[in-house]
N, C-alpha and C positions, 0 to 999 in steps of 0.2 A: 475691525483693519487692524490690523498690527502692524507701527509706526517703527520705518528703521532710517536712520541716521547716516548710514553709510551709504555709497556709489556701489559696494560692490556683493555680490551676491555669487554664491556655490551652486552650482548646478549639476544634475546629475541627468546623467543619460546610460539609456538601456544596454552600455558595452561593458566590455570588461577591464575597465580603469575607475578610478576615484572622482570622486568631487572636482570639477573646474569650477577659479574663477569666472567672473565677469561684472564687466561695469554696466551700470546701469542706467538707461538713458533719464534724463530727469521727467519727460511726459511719461513715464510710466511705474515710475516711483511708488504713484499711488494705490496702484495695481498686485506688486508683488508679496503674495503671501506664501510661505513654506507650502510648498505641497500645493501648487499653481503651475501648470503645462507653462513652457516657453520655447523658443526658437533660439537658438545662439550656433555661431560657425565653429565647428572643428573637423581639424583636417579639408579645410579647403570648399565642408559642403554645411548646409544648414541644417540642422538636425535637433529633433524636437526633445526635451528634458525636464527635471522636476526640480523647484528651486527646493534646496535643504535649508537653506536659511542666510544670513549676513556673513562675510567674510571676517574672519577674526583680523584678517589683516591687506594691506594693498596687497595683488599678486605680480611679482616677478616679468619681468619681459614684454612680451606685444600685450598690449589690454586689447581685448574684442571687445564688441558689445552684442548683451540680449537685442536681438531683432524682434521678438513680438510677444505679445501674450497671447494667450490660447485659453478658452472662456473664462465667466466672470468667475469663478470658486475654485476652491483647492481640490485637485481629484485625491490627496492622500492625506489625509488627515495626520492631526499633532502623533494621534496614538499609533499610526502604519508608518512616519518616519522612523519614531521612536524603534518599533518594532524592526524597520528594515536595518537599524545600526545595530539593535541588536545581532539579528540573522547574520549579519557582514561578520561580527567579532566572535558569533560564538562556532558558527562553520566555516572562519577561518577563508570567505571568501571577499572579493570585491564587490564594495555597495553596488556598483553598475552592473553586475550579473543576477544581485539579489533584486534590483526592480526590475530587469527582464522576467524574471520569473513571479514578481508581486502582481505587474500589470500587462494584460493582454494588446497584443498590437491599438486593436479597437479603442483603446483606453484614452490615445494618443491622435483624438479629434473630438471636435466643439463639442462638447454636451450642456445645453440650458439646463437651468437650474429651473424648476417649480415648486412651490411651495405648496405643497396637499395635504393635510391632513384625516387621514384614514383613521375610521374609528376600529377600536379593537373589537373582535367577532365577540359574539356570548359564547360561554363555554360548550365544547360539543361533547355527546355521548360516543364513547369507545367501548369499543368490544369485550375489553377485558376489565374489572372493577381493577381500580389502583386506592392506593392508600392513601387517604384525602391528607390525614398531618405530613408524610412524608413529601408529597406534592405544595404544600401549601409553604412549609420550610423553605424550599428551594423560593417557590414566587416570593417570598417575604426577602429572602437573599437579591432578588433583582430587583423589584422597586428599590429596595434601601442603595442599590449600585455598589455595592461590597463584594469584592473579589474571593470567590473560592470558587476551591474545585472538588467533586465529587465524582463518585465512581459507583455506579449502578453494576450490580452483578443482577442481567436480568434472566429471570427463568425461560424465558424463551423471545424470540425475535419479535413475537404478538405482544408480549407485554412491554417490549423496549418503546414500540411505537404508539401504544396506550399512553405509555407515559409521557413520551415527548411530547403528542398533540393536547395534552391536561396541562402541561406547563407553557405551550404557547397559545391556549386560550386564553388566557392571562397573561401575557409579554407581548412586548412587539420588540422592534431592533434586535434579531436573531441570526443565527449563522450555523445549518445544519450541516454538517461532513455526512456523507456516507461511503466509503470505502470504492465502489465500482461504477462508473457511467451506466452498468446495466442494471442498478437496482435500482437505478433515482425515479427512472419513469413513474413503478409503481405507485410509491411512495411520493413522490409531486401530485402526482393527481388526485390522492388521497388527501393532500396538503390544501390542494387547489378547490378541491370540493366543500373546504370548511371555510377557510382563509381567503379565497378569493383569489384578485390581483396582487395583493399583499404577499404571496409567495412569489418569489422567482427563480428561476435556476441561472446555474451560473458555472459552467465544465469545459471541457476542452473537447467536450463533442457537440456542443454548438457550430451551428454555421458564426461567419464573421457578424452577418446580419443580424443574426438572434443574440450574440455577445455583446452587440454593440447598444441594441433594445434595451437589455440587461442591465447595460451599464448606466443607462439614460433614465429606466424605469428606479434604479439603486437612490442616483445622485438625487432626483426629482423628489424623491419619497412616496413613489407610487408603489415601492414594494419594499417591504420593510422586516420579512423573512426570505434567505438567499439559503439556496438547499443545491449543495452540491458536492463535487470531489476536493482532494487536499488544497488544491488553487482556489475554492472558493474560499479560505480561510483569508484572502487578501480582499475580498469584494468590499466598494470603497463603501461600507455602511456608514454612515455618522451615528457616534454616541450607542455602540455594542452594549447589550444588556445582558444577552444571555448568548452562548457557546456551548452546542452541541455535539459530541462525537461519537458516535454508531460505531460500531463493531470496534471501537478505541483499539485491540491486537490486532488490526489487519495488516499486511504487509503492504499493502496497496499505499498507505499513509507515507510510506515510505517512498520518494522517489532516489529512480533508480540509475540513472545517467546525469552527467553534467555538475548540477547543484544539487548535491543528495540531503536534501533538509527531509522532516519528518511532519506532515502538516499535523498530527496532534502534536507533539511537543509545542509548536508554533502557534497550535489553537492554544493551549497553556497561558503560553506567553502574552499572546492576544489580550485574553479575559485578564492577566494579569494589568497590563495598560490600558485596558479601557476599564478597569473596576468592574468588569461583568462576572457573572455568573457563571462555570464551566461544568458541564457532566458529559465524562466519557462514561460508556454504557457497552456493555460487550455477556456474552452467554458465559465467555471465557478467558476474563481481561486478563491482560498481559503479566507476567509476574512480576516485571519493572514498576507497572503502575497498581498491584495489588499489595505490593510492599512498599509504596508509599503510602498506603491509606495506614496499613501499621504501623508506620516512623509519624503519622501525625500529618502527613504534609497535605495528602486527599482525603475525604468522608467519606467512607464506606457505607452504600447503599444497600443490603441483603433485605428486598420482600420475604413477608411469612406467608403470603400467598400459594398456598398448596396448588400446583398444576398438575393435570394428569401427562407424565411423559411416556415414550416406547419400552420396551422391554430389550436391554443390550445382553445378547447371549456372544458368549467369548468360546470361538472352537478352536480344539486342538489339531491342527492339521497333524502334528504326528499320531495320532490316534483316530483320525477319522478315516471312513471310508471315502477313496478318492473316486472322483470318475475323472479328474485331469490331475495333474500334477498341482495343479494352483484352482483344483474346485472340487469341494468337499460331496458327499451324497446329501448331508444334512442340508446343505444351501439350497440344492436344486430342489430336492423334497418340500422345504417351504416356500418357495418361491412359486412352484406351480399349485400349493394351496391357497396361497394368495390369489393367483391368477384364474383359478377355478371360481373362485368368490368374487370376480372381475375388478380386483384390484390390483393396484399398479406397482411396479417392480421395480427398485434401481441397483445397478452393478456398478462398484465404482473401483479403478485399477489404477496403480500410481504410474502405468506408462503406457505411452502414446505404439503406435506401429502394431508390428504381430508379434515380434518376438524380442526379450528384451537383450539376449546376447546370443553370439556365436562364438565357439567353443571349442578350440581343437580336444577330442579326445584323448589324443597321446601324448602333448605336450603343455596342456592346459591353455594355450595362446588364445586370447580372445582379440577378434578381430577387432581393431581401433582406425579411429580418424588420423590421416596423416597431417593434416594442419593443427587439432585439437588435443590429439594423445588422450581422448574419452571413448568408450566402447561405442560404435555401430551398433545402429536397431536397424531389426529385419522388418519392411514394411512389403506389404503385397499390394500391388497396382492393377489397375487392367480391369478385366469387362466385369469382374462382380458374379461370374459365375462357375468359379472354382479353377478359369484356364488363365487366370494375370498372369502378368509377369512379377519377381521377388526380385525388391533391391533391398541395398544398405544405406541406410542413411545417417547423416550425422544430424544432432537436435542442437547443436551449438553453430555451426556455421554452413550448415546446409550441405555438405559434402556426399556425395552418391555416389555408390559402386556396383558394380554386379555382383552376386554371390559367388565367391570362389569353389571352386570345384576341391582347391588344396590350400593346409594349410600354409597361410606365408613363411612362418618358420619354420617348422619343422618338415613341409611337403605331405606331410600324411593327408589321407582319405578320410580320419574319420572326423569330422566337424559335425556337431551338434546344437540343438536349439535348446537354451535355456533362459526359464521364463515366459511369460507370456504379456504382450500388449492388448489396447483396446481392439483392435482385429483382429488377433487372435480368439480372445473371446468372445467375442460377437461371434465367430464363425464356430464356434465350441459351443456356445449355450443355442443357438439356431439348431442345431445337429442335435442335439441333446434333448432339446423341449418341443423343437417342431414347428415351431414359430416364429415370422420375419421379429427383429428388433431394430431399435434405434440407436446411430453411434454419435454419441455428442463429444469430442475432442477436437483439438487446435489445427488437426491434421484435416480436417471436414469442415471447419467454420474458420475461414480466413476473413472474410468479408462480412461484415455488421448486419448487410441484409441477408445473407445465407445464416448466420446466426440468430437472426429473429426468427427467420423461416423454423428452424431448426425447434427454438426453442416456442414455436407457436405449434409445430406437431407433436412436440411432447405432453401437449395438455391434451391432443386428438381421441377421440373415443376409441380409436382402432389401434392406440398404442399401448401395450401394458407391460413391456420389459426395455427401459432406457439403460446403455451401456457407456461408460465415458472416466474421465478425470475429474479432480479436484475442478478444473475448470468448471466442471457442469454444474456444480453446486453452486457456485461462485456466481455463475449467469443464471439461473433459475429463478432468484428475484424472491416475493415472498410467499409466494403459492405453493401449497401443501400438496397432499391428493395422490402421497403415495405413502403405501403402509408397511413396507419393507425395503430394507436398504443390506446391502451384501460389501464388505471390502472386502476384495478378495488376498489382498496382499501389503495387509497393517504395519508389517513387522521392518519393509522398505523404505518407508521414510525415517523411521527410526536412527537408522543406519548410516545416514547420510554424515560429513564432517563437517560437522556443526554443534556447537553445544546449545541451541536451543530447539535441534531436531524435536524431541521427545515433546517439548512444547507444541513444537506448530503440528505436531501430531494430535495431540490433545484438541486444539483449537480447529481444524480439518472434522477431526470428527464430529467435533460439537457442532458444528453446521450441517456436518448430514442427519443427525438426533435432533435438525430442527426444521428439515423439511419434511419429518416422517410423522403420522398422523400418529398423537395419544392412540392406546391401546396397540398401535404396531410394532412391529421389532425391527430392532439392527444384529446384522451377523456380522463378528469381525474374526478374522479368521488370521491366525496366528501358530507361530512354533515358538513363542515364551508365552505365552496365559498368565503366568506368575509376577511377569513386569508391573509395576507400581503404575503404569498409565492404564492397562487395560482392568487392573482392581479397581481401580479411583473412576474411571468413566463408566465402571459396570453397577457401580453405588453412587454414581450422582457424587462423588466426593471429590469437588475443585480443591479446599482447601486440603486436606490429604495431600492432594499431589502437589500443590505448593509449598507444603513444608519440605515434602522430597526432593524439590528441585532447587530447593536452599539449602539444603544439609551438602547436596552436591555439589552447587556452584558457589558454594563457601569455600570449599577444599581447594578449589581449582581459582580462587579467585575471580569469576567471571560476573558479569553483571546482575542481580543490582549492587553487589558486592564492590565492584572496580566502575571505571569507564573505559570506554576504548574508540580510537580512533585509527582507520587503514587508511593506508598513504600506499600508493602505485606508482611506478616510476617505469616510464614507457621509451627505449630508444634503442638505436641499431647499437651503440655499442655495450659491451661489457660495466656495469657499474656498482658490479660485487665489493670489487674492494673499497672506492671510496665509501661507499654505504655501511661496510664493516668500518672505516675507521671512523667516521662520524657517532654510529651505535657506539663504540667501544670509549667517547666524551660524552655518554648522556647523564641524564639526571639519575640517580640512584633512588628516586621514587620512581621511574619512570621502566616498566618491562617493556622491551623490542621484541617481539617475534619473528625470526623470518632473517635475511631475505628468504621467499622461494620466487623460485624463477623459472618463466618458461615462456615461449616462443611463441605469440598469439600471429594472427590470419595471414597479415603482411608480413612477417617476419621479422618482427622487432622484437627484443627481449622485453619483458613485462617482469619488475620485482617489485615483490609486494612483500610491506613492513605492518604490522599489526603492535599498535602500541596499547600498554594497559595501563590505568595506573589510578587507584581511589581519588586523588585532585586534580579535579580540572585545569586547573592553571597549571599544573605541570607537565600534562597530556600536550595542552596547546604550547606551549615555551617550546617540549620537546619537536615538535613537528613545525614549527615555527622554523627551528634550526638546520634542518632539514628542505624545506620551501626557501630557506636562504641562499643556501649551499649550493643551488641550481637555478638560481636565478637567472642568470648569466648563461645558462648552458640553452640554447637555441635548439639544441637536438636532443632532448629530454623536456619530455612530457609530465608533467607531477598532478595527478589527482589524488582529493581527498573525500574522505568519507567520515563524517563526525558522527558516533553512535551506531556503525554498521547494523545489517539485520540479517546481514549473512558475510560469509567469509570466504 
């Protein structure tokens, strides 16, 4: 028990404010510890918060008392409190907002602590042989309570899982992060089979009751292996010794709205604060993580085991015989060969809907959303017998309209369809091959129950072809069972306005490759077969791809050679002049791109600034200048994204 000599304590509430100081009644003093939940008055309401520690000075103004203590032990450990403070500073966010993201509502309930010693399970057999020396080095680090971060460049997801299970067989107090909720169930079952109640799922997909049970099991010591998505890094596990981040490159580890933290980066910092061993792993590591290995910040683990992989074939659409503008005869012939041998095939296209664009052949005008100013996508709706209606739909705001008979710009009648979405691909493939297919994209799987049903159907004996977007490969989990994949529009994602677009393409295609059985084939349709992306993919040469990316990024001073920070200012009024005035006074060590201006769905202006600097402190200082300039402007909403993954 920590002894305090002062009567005033800093209490942090899960609100958009910093800590507030309260007086502690003498009868509660002996229970006061950092991390304990208490009740205290705020804005004429009794609210639960967390004790951060003693106040450094007697607070001014009206003195309020702590009302009640909840629970008989801290919910946040010292390490988690230090992590909270670091996140607040690093992400330029109020500590209360960090707390709100760290602890679910269910944590603010009374949890009885039971001391239960859970014996470690004996080593389990894994499906893939793993180098004992590599694993033993990591286990030694865990037992010594030494902070290290290693990056496993895994040859397959099966290897990645087997490697992890072998470590867990001789360790405890572990947190395992997986990017998607849909990928957790299968791996959780695998771990539960080996480690029993020691394993506990912890993610937003659980019901409130299940989350409460998870918190009880973690605090009581029943469960000492926590598996979940990015928020599981905040699990109230005491004395964490091992943290694993699977598919560390995944963009799902980055929270997109509100408090934009990176679960992967927070995992590394928690490992540092807990003196824990951190393992990042991926089939295609992020450029930043791989760069950290080369700089000596992380340790690279590159297994020498030879694992048979599918053959990758790059088809040049410029010279292929095309059955459709986006579908080569080579791909169709190959898919029919596999189906005749009773093998499953997947087709992937990075567009939902029926057609990509509706364009006027006379003036080249492309029909766009009147609100978002992005191209509308053609969708077919209705009976499924070919007589359904057709609508244009915006994939940002959901706006829909009828297909126009005439061009909105020149009033011409020569409107044509460009490109293809999943609906059109499904229709064309069924017509060419003559069998029913299964389509999996977000247009037909909005609800979890619908998605689960589709995934179950994917592995049915009567399904030979599935057609989908990248959502499909993220949700299919760890099961393979496919012998061919065809990526129909591989060039499109590479042309997105994002300096990471080629890296993301490499990662997405790698996840597709992992779903194909050894000895199978992946066809990549492109009009740029000599691009370094396809050359490196075809020969499984990640390191060559990494070198090429570094050359390109260094010339433009993009990460990992610089740090980025994105700021958005939302207001009814034009802020251009004020922003420009602040930009002129900026630090010379900070480059500011923008402001770019657009109007959102509510008719408000949105101004976007991108900050770039090789010095983190300069970047934060510049951002704070802008925050300070608008702190009293109630009609301006400021949003920050430190280390943005999309711009």
